[in-house]
GUMARKE-558926 format. One record per atom (N, C-alpha, C, O): residue number from 1; atom name; x negated, y, z negated. Coordinates in Angstrom, 2 decimals. Atoms other than C-alpha are relative to their C-alpha. Example, Ala and Ser with C-alpha at 12.3 -4.5 7.8 and 13.67 -1.06 7.14 Angstrom:
BEGIN
SITE  resi  name        X        Y        Z
SITE     1     N    -0.89    -1.19     0.00
SITE     1    CA   -12.30    -4.50    -7.80
SITE     1     C    -0.90     1.20     0.00
SITE     1     O    -1.94     1.18    -0.66
SITE     2     N     0.82    -1.19     0.06
SITE     2    CA   -13.67    -1.06    -7.14
SITE     2     C     0.77     1.09    -0.73
SITE     2     O     0.26     2.20    -0.90
END
This chain:
BEGIN
SITE  resi  name        X        Y        Z
SITE     1     N    -0.81     1.13    -0.29
SITE     1    CA     7.69    19.86   -24.55
SITE     1     C    -0.63    -1.23    -0.35
SITE     1     O    -1.86    -1.24    -0.29
SITE     2     N     0.45     1.13     0.35
SITE     2    CA     7.23    16.39   -25.64
SITE     2     C     0.05    -1.16     0.98
SITE     2     O     1.13    -1.34     1.55
SITE     3     N    -0.24     1.06    -1.19
SITE     3    CA     6.70    13.50   -23.24
SITE     3     C    -0.79    -1.31    -0.50
SITE     3     O    -1.79    -1.13    -1.20
SITE     4     N     0.72     1.30     0.32
SITE     4    CA     5.57     9.63   -23.77
SITE     4     C    -0.69    -0.42     1.19
SITE     4     O    -0.17    -0.22     2.29
SITE     5     N     1.24     0.55    -1.12
SITE     5    CA     2.74     8.22   -21.54
SITE     5     C     0.07    -1.60    -0.33
SITE     5     O    -0.51    -1.96    -1.36
SITE     6     N     0.29     1.47     0.12
SITE     6    CA     3.08     4.30   -21.31
SITE     6     C    -0.65    -0.60     0.92
SITE     6     O    -0.37    -0.37     2.10
SITE     7     N     0.52     1.21    -0.92
SITE     7    CA     1.00     1.66   -19.79
SITE     7     C    -0.22    -1.20    -0.50
SITE     7     O    -0.72    -1.20    -1.62
SITE     8     N    -0.24     0.91     0.56
SITE     8    CA     1.33    -1.88   -20.15
SITE     8     C    -1.82    -0.69    -0.05
SITE     8     O    -2.75    -0.34     0.67
SITE     9     N     1.25     0.92    -0.03
SITE     9    CA    -1.74    -4.29   -21.01
SITE     9     C     0.39    -1.47     0.28
SITE     9     O     1.59    -1.70     0.42
SITE    10     N    -0.45     1.29    -0.23
SITE    10    CA    -1.86    -8.18   -20.40
SITE    10     C     1.05    -0.46    -1.15
SITE    10     O     1.95    -1.25    -0.87
SITE    11     N    -0.79     0.46     1.27
SITE    11    CA    -0.16    -8.60   -24.07
SITE    11     C     1.00     1.02    -0.56
SITE    11     O     1.96     0.78    -1.29
SITE    12     N    -0.98    -0.76     0.89
SITE    12    CA     1.41    -5.59   -25.03
SITE    12     C     0.01     1.65     0.79
SITE    12     O    -0.81     1.91     1.67
SITE    13     N    -0.10    -1.24    -0.40
SITE    13    CA     2.45    -1.80   -24.25
SITE    13     C    -0.66     1.07    -0.95
SITE    13     O    -0.40     1.21    -2.14
SITE    14     N     0.54    -1.20     0.68
SITE    14    CA     0.40     1.16   -25.17
SITE    14     C     0.85     1.41     0.31
SITE    14     O     0.99     1.90     1.43
SITE    15     N    -0.79    -1.48    -0.18
SITE    15    CA     2.49     4.52   -25.78
SITE    15     C    -0.83     0.98    -0.92
SITE    15     O    -1.44     0.87    -1.99
SITE    16     N     1.04    -1.15     0.77
SITE    16    CA     0.87     7.68   -26.54
SITE    16     C     0.98     1.44     0.27
SITE    16     O     1.19     1.90     1.40
SITE    17     N    -0.97    -1.04    -0.22
SITE    17    CA     3.22    10.62   -27.03
SITE    17     C    -1.19     1.38    -0.07
SITE    17     O    -2.22     1.46    -0.74
SITE    18     N     0.74    -1.11    -0.11
SITE    18    CA     1.92    14.16   -25.99
SITE    18     C     1.05     1.46    -0.01
SITE    18     O     2.25     1.56     0.26
SITE    19     N    -0.76    -1.41     0.10
SITE    19    CA     2.93    17.85   -26.44
SITE    19     C    -0.73     0.83     1.30
SITE    19     O    -1.95     1.00     1.32
SITE    20     N     0.60    -0.71    -0.98
SITE    20    CA     2.54    19.89   -23.02
SITE    20     C     0.79     1.28     0.23
SITE    20     O     1.85     1.54    -0.33
SITE    21     N    -0.88    -1.31    -0.35
SITE    21    CA     3.65    23.19   -21.64
SITE    21     C     1.06    -0.24     0.86
SITE    21     O     0.96    -1.11     1.73
SITE    22     N    -1.04    -0.07    -1.20
SITE    22    CA     6.94    23.81   -19.74
SITE    22     C    -0.57    -0.05     1.03
SITE    22     O    -1.64     0.50     1.30
SITE    23     N     0.55     0.13    -1.78
SITE    23    CA     6.55    22.91   -16.17
SITE    23     C    -1.03    -0.97     0.29
SITE    23     O    -1.42    -1.13     1.45
SITE    24     N     1.28     0.81    -0.04
SITE    24    CA     3.70    20.41   -16.92
SITE    24     C     0.33    -0.95     1.16
SITE    24     O     1.52    -1.20     1.31
SITE    25     N    -0.34     1.33    -0.85
SITE    25    CA     3.53    17.58   -14.10
SITE    25     C    -0.74    -1.00    -0.41
SITE    25     O    -1.66    -0.97    -1.24
SITE    26     N     0.48     1.31     0.49
SITE    26    CA     2.91    13.97   -14.12
SITE    26     C    -1.65    -0.10    -0.11
SITE    26     O    -2.36    -0.74    -0.88
SITE    27     N     1.86     0.15    -0.19
SITE    27    CA    -0.95    14.65   -12.88
SITE    27     C    -0.35     0.48    -1.31
SITE    27     O    -1.28    -0.13    -1.82
SITE    28     N     0.67    -0.84     1.15
SITE    28    CA    -1.43    17.01   -16.12
SITE    28     C     0.28    -0.96    -1.29
SITE    28     O    -0.53    -0.92    -2.22
SITE    29     N    -0.01     0.71     1.04
SITE    29    CA     0.18    14.34   -18.54
SITE    29     C    -1.20    -1.04     0.13
SITE    29     O    -1.97    -1.32    -0.79
SITE    30     N     1.23     1.12    -0.12
SITE    30    CA    -2.29    11.65   -16.98
SITE    30     C    -1.42     0.79    -0.11
SITE    30     O    -2.39     0.17    -0.54
SITE    31     N     1.51    -0.77     0.27
SITE    31    CA    -5.31    14.22   -17.08
SITE    31     C    -0.09    -0.17    -1.52
SITE    31     O    -1.17    -0.52    -1.98
SITE    32     N     0.27    -0.16     1.52
SITE    32    CA    -4.65    14.43   -20.93
SITE    32     C    -0.20    -0.98    -0.58
SITE    32     O    -0.82    -0.97    -1.64
SITE    33     N     0.33     1.43     0.72
SITE    33    CA    -4.61    10.72   -21.60
SITE    33     C    -1.08    -0.81     0.70
SITE    33     O    -1.36    -1.94     0.32
SITE    34     N     1.19     0.77    -0.85
SITE    34    CA    -7.40     9.65   -19.18
SITE    34     C    -0.97    -0.36    -1.08
SITE    34     O    -1.29    -1.55    -1.15
SITE    35     N     1.01     0.49     0.86
SITE    35    CA    -9.85     9.56   -21.87
SITE    35     C     0.25    -0.60    -1.55
SITE    35     O    -0.60    -0.86    -2.41
SITE    36     N    -0.50     0.49     1.14
SITE    36    CA    -7.63     8.35   -24.62
SITE    36     C    -0.56    -1.81    -0.06
SITE    36     O    -0.61    -2.46     0.98
SITE    37     N     0.68     1.28     0.17
SITE    37    CA    -9.18     4.74   -26.00
SITE    37     C     1.50    -1.04     0.34
SITE    37     O     1.36    -2.10     0.95
SITE    38     N    -1.07     1.13    -0.58
SITE    38    CA    -5.53     2.95   -25.44
SITE    38     C     0.00    -0.08     1.49
SITE    38     O     0.54    -1.04     2.03
SITE    39     N    -0.03     0.15    -1.61
SITE    39    CA    -6.00     3.55   -21.72
SITE    39     C    -1.07    -0.39     0.81
SITE    39     O    -1.08    -0.28     2.03
SITE    40     N     1.23     0.09    -0.60
SITE    40    CA    -9.44     2.50   -21.16
SITE    40     C     0.19    -1.11     1.27
SITE    40     O    -0.49    -1.08     2.29
SITE    41     N    -0.16     1.16    -1.24
SITE    41    CA    -8.23    -0.56   -18.87
SITE    41     C     0.48     0.73     1.22
SITE    41     O     0.28     0.24     2.34
SITE    42     N    -0.86    -0.56    -1.37
SITE    42    CA    -6.31     1.77   -16.42
SITE    42     C    -1.05     0.36     0.86
SITE    42     O    -2.06     0.91     0.42
SITE    43     N     0.60    -0.59    -1.14
SITE    43    CA    -7.78     2.41   -13.04
SITE    43     C     0.90     1.21     0.61
SITE    43     O     1.85     1.10     1.39
SITE    44     N    -0.61    -1.10    -0.21
SITE    44    CA    -6.75     5.78   -12.73
SITE    44     C     0.12     0.55     1.38
SITE    44     O     1.13     1.18     1.69
SITE    45     N    -0.14    -0.04    -1.28
SITE    45    CA    -7.53     6.15    -9.16
SITE    45     C     0.92    -0.75     0.98
SITE    45     O     1.31    -0.28     2.05
SITE    46     N    -0.92     0.61    -0.56
SITE    46    CA    -5.38     3.46    -8.15
SITE    46     C     1.32    -0.29    -0.57
SITE    46     O     2.15    -0.88     0.12
SITE    47     N    -0.96     0.07     0.66
SITE    47    CA    -2.86     3.43   -10.49
SITE    47     C     1.25     0.67     0.43
SITE    47     O     1.02     1.84     0.75
SITE    48     N    -1.19    -0.69    -0.24
SITE    48    CA     0.95     4.42    -9.70
SITE    48     C     0.53     0.48    -1.19
SITE    48     O     0.09     0.07    -2.26
SITE    49     N    -0.50    -0.43     1.27
SITE    49    CA     3.01     6.26   -12.08
SITE    49     C     1.41     0.26     0.50
SITE    49     O     1.72     0.29     1.69
SITE    50     N    -1.56    -0.08    -0.08
SITE    50    CA     6.84     6.81   -12.57
SITE    50     C     0.14     0.74    -1.06
SITE    50     O    -0.73     0.94    -1.90
SITE    51     N    -0.71    -0.69     1.27
SITE    51    CA     9.15     8.81   -14.89
SITE    51     C     1.33    -1.00    -0.11
SITE    51     O     1.92    -1.22     0.95
SITE    52     N    -0.85     0.74     0.24
SITE    52    CA    11.84     6.47   -16.44
SITE    52     C     0.39    -1.10     1.05
SITE    52     O     1.54    -1.23     1.47
SITE    53     N    -0.17     1.35    -0.80
SITE    53    CA    11.46     3.33   -14.25
SITE    53     C    -0.08     0.42     1.64
SITE    53     O    -0.11    -0.42     2.54
SITE    54     N     0.09    -0.10    -1.59
SITE    54    CA    11.27     5.27   -10.81
SITE    54     C    -1.34     0.63     0.33
SITE    54     O    -1.77     1.59    -0.31
SITE    55     N     1.44    -0.31    -0.37
SITE    55    CA     7.85     5.67    -9.15
SITE    55     C     0.33     1.38     0.81
SITE    55     O     1.24     1.60     1.62
SITE    56     N    -0.01    -1.19    -0.50
SITE    56    CA     7.08     9.16    -8.35
SITE    56     C    -1.00     0.88     0.43
SITE    56     O    -2.08     0.32     0.21
SITE    57     N     1.42    -0.58    -0.35
SITE    57    CA     4.48    11.81    -7.02
SITE    57     C    -0.60     0.34    -1.01
SITE    57     O     0.07     0.20    -2.03
SITE    58     N     0.48    -0.38     1.32
SITE    58    CA     2.03    13.06    -9.54
SITE    58     C     0.23     1.50     0.06
SITE    58     O     0.00     2.12    -0.97
SITE    59     N    -0.64    -1.35     0.34
SITE    59    CA     3.29    16.55    -8.79
SITE    59     C     1.24     0.35    -0.39
SITE    59     O     1.75     1.47    -0.29
SITE    60     N    -1.27    -0.35     0.32
SITE    60    CA     6.45    15.90   -10.11
SITE    60     C     0.15     0.61    -1.29
SITE    60     O    -0.53     0.16    -2.21
SITE    61     N     0.05    -0.77     1.46
SITE    61    CA     7.44    18.37   -13.13
SITE    61     C     0.75    -0.92    -0.79
SITE    61     O     1.57    -1.69    -0.30
SITE    62     N    -0.44     0.68     1.09
SITE    62    CA     8.34    16.86   -16.41
SITE    62     C     0.84     0.97    -0.60
SITE    62     O     0.75     2.19    -0.49
SITE    63     N    -0.86    -0.90     0.75
SITE    63    CA    11.20    17.79   -18.70
SITE    63     C    -0.34    -0.91    -1.23
SITE    63     O    -0.91    -2.00    -1.20
SITE    64     N     0.25     0.28     1.37
SITE    64    CA    11.12    17.34   -22.46
SITE    64     C     0.79    -1.47    -0.22
SITE    64     O     1.89    -1.71     0.29
SITE    65     N    -0.41     1.36     0.17
SITE    65    CA    11.73    13.75   -23.52
SITE    65     C    -0.24    -1.19     1.08
SITE    65     O     0.08    -2.38     0.95
SITE    66     N     0.49     1.15    -0.88
SITE    66    CA    10.31    12.08   -20.41
SITE    66     C    -1.01    -0.87    -0.31
SITE    66     O    -1.97    -0.55    -1.00
SITE    67     N     0.67     0.86     0.22
SITE    67    CA     8.88     8.88   -20.27
SITE    67     C    -0.97    -0.25     1.19
SITE    67     O    -0.41    -0.71     2.18
SITE    68     N     0.65     0.17    -0.99
SITE    68    CA     5.97     8.65   -17.99
SITE    68     C    -0.88    -1.14     0.16
SITE    68     O    -1.90    -1.21    -0.52
SITE    69     N     0.37     1.69     0.06
SITE    69    CA     5.03     4.88   -17.01
SITE    69     C    -1.31     0.06     1.10
SITE    69     O    -1.44     0.74     2.12
SITE    70     N     1.51     0.10    -0.97
SITE    70    CA     1.41     3.96   -15.50
SITE    70     C     0.63    -1.28     0.51
SITE    70     O     1.24    -1.83    -0.41
SITE    71     N    -0.10     1.46    -0.74
SITE    71    CA     2.18     0.69   -13.35
SITE    71     C    -1.23    -0.79     0.19
SITE    71     O    -2.15    -0.16     0.71
SITE    72     N     1.11     0.74    -0.34
SITE    72    CA    -0.36    -1.89   -13.08
SITE    72     C     0.37    -0.87     1.32
SITE    72     O     1.53    -1.07     1.69
SITE    73     N    -0.33     0.83    -1.21
SITE    73    CA    -0.69    -4.02    -9.95
SITE    73     C     0.08    -1.29    -0.26
SITE    73     O    -0.74    -1.92    -0.93
SITE    74     N    -0.43     1.52     0.14
SITE    74    CA     0.91    -7.32    -9.79
SITE    74     C    -1.01    -0.91     0.30
SITE    74     O    -1.79    -0.53     1.17
SITE    75     N     0.96     1.23    -0.41
SITE    75    CA    -1.25   -10.50    -9.55
SITE    75     C     0.36    -0.79     1.08
SITE    75     O    -0.51    -1.30     1.79
SITE    76     N    -0.74     0.70    -1.02
SITE    76    CA     1.00   -12.14    -7.25
SITE    76     C     1.64     0.70     0.29
SITE    76     O     2.40     1.31    -0.46
SITE    77     N    -1.57    -0.61    -0.52
SITE    77    CA     4.30   -11.20    -5.15
SITE    77     C     0.87    -1.05    -0.56
SITE    77     O     0.75    -2.22    -0.22
SITE    78     N    -1.21     0.78     0.35
SITE    78    CA     7.33   -12.61    -7.00
SITE    78     C     0.77    -0.61     1.04
SITE    78     O     1.36    -1.65     0.73
SITE    79     N    -0.92     0.79    -0.85
SITE    79    CA     9.12   -13.60    -4.01
SITE    79     C    -0.86    -0.79     0.66
SITE    79     O    -0.17    -1.71     1.11
SITE    80     N     1.11     0.94    -0.60
SITE    80    CA     6.06   -15.47    -2.44
SITE    80     C    -0.27    -0.89    -1.09
SITE    80     O    -0.46    -2.00    -0.60
SITE    81     N     0.13     0.95     1.10
SITE    81    CA     5.56   -17.32    -5.73
SITE    81     C     1.31    -0.84     0.01
SITE    81     O     1.29    -2.07    -0.04
SITE    82     N    -1.44     0.84     0.03
SITE    82    CA     9.30   -18.35    -5.68
SITE    82     C     0.09    -0.71     1.12
SITE    82     O     0.55    -1.84     0.99
SITE    83     N    -0.07     0.63    -1.14
SITE    83    CA     9.11   -19.28    -2.20
SITE    83     C    -0.81    -1.55    -0.24
SITE    83     O    -0.36    -2.69    -0.08
SITE    84     N     0.99     1.26     0.24
SITE    84    CA     6.08   -21.68    -3.08
SITE    84     C     0.73    -1.00    -0.85
SITE    84     O     0.83    -2.19    -0.58
SITE    85     N    -0.70     1.11     1.09
SITE    85    CA     7.92   -23.28    -5.90
SITE    85     C     1.08    -0.73     0.61
SITE    85     O     1.22    -1.92     0.34
SITE    86     N    -1.22     0.42    -0.62
SITE    86    CA    10.98   -23.86    -3.88
SITE    86     C    -0.60    -0.88     0.74
SITE    86     O    -0.07    -1.98     0.55
SITE    87     N     0.53     0.87    -1.06
SITE    87    CA     8.76   -25.68    -1.09
SITE    87     C    -0.40    -1.24    -0.93
SITE    87     O    -0.30    -2.37    -0.44
SITE    88     N     0.47     1.38     0.70
SITE    88    CA     7.50   -28.15    -3.89
SITE    88     C     1.08    -0.78    -0.17
SITE    88     O     0.93    -1.96     0.14
SITE    89     N    -0.72     0.59     0.57
SITE    89    CA    10.65   -29.10    -5.17
SITE    89     C     1.23    -0.24     1.28
SITE    89     O     1.85     0.72     1.74
SITE    90     N    -0.94     0.43    -1.12
SITE    90    CA    13.04   -31.18    -2.31
SITE    90     C     1.26     0.43    -0.73
SITE    90     O     1.30     0.48    -1.96
SITE    91     N    -1.25    -0.29     0.69
SITE    91    CA    16.72   -30.11    -2.83
SITE    91     C     0.64    -1.40    -0.22
SITE    91     O     0.42    -2.36     0.51
SITE    92     N    -0.86     1.37     0.46
SITE    92    CA    19.05   -32.88    -4.60
SITE    92     C     0.97    -0.27     0.71
SITE    92     O     1.45    -1.40     0.72
SITE    93     N    -1.17     0.01    -0.63
SITE    93    CA    21.77   -31.90    -2.33
SITE    93     C    -0.06    -0.40     1.27
SITE    93     O    -0.94     0.21     1.88
SITE    94     N     0.43     0.37    -1.26
SITE    94    CA    21.93   -33.56     0.93
SITE    94     C     1.13     0.76     1.17
SITE    94     O     2.34     0.54     1.09
SITE    95     N    -0.79    -0.61    -0.77
SITE    95    CA    23.38   -31.49     3.69
SITE    95     C     0.75    -0.74     1.12
SITE    95     O     1.46    -0.16     1.94
SITE    96     N    -0.55     0.92    -0.79
SITE    96    CA    24.47   -34.47     5.57
SITE    96     C     0.89    -0.73    -0.24
SITE    96     O     1.51    -1.29     0.66
SITE    97     N    -0.85     0.92     0.74
SITE    97    CA    26.48   -36.29     3.31
SITE    97     C     1.30     0.21     0.33
SITE    97     O     1.66     1.36     0.58
SITE    98     N    -1.31    -0.17    -0.68
SITE    98    CA    30.00   -36.97     4.38
SITE    98     C     0.81     0.56    -0.87
SITE    98     O     1.97     0.82    -0.56
END
């Protein structure tokens, strides 16, 4: 079966296609690409993985055509960043207006 392994870099996505045996797992797919030069930046011990945008355990079985995604850690929490930006700008609408 063929699967794609995808990992983001700061400026692009790296995609590698693999041929795996039927019944292969996410962990087996990751093990096959660990030494690939396109994935040299990935911290494999801490990286989370998913299939088709849904995080999953590494023992999840794969199907033909699956897209295994390696997720990198966020530099900042998006909600916290938005709250910080909102605090900097006072509201243009007055709540006490007649």
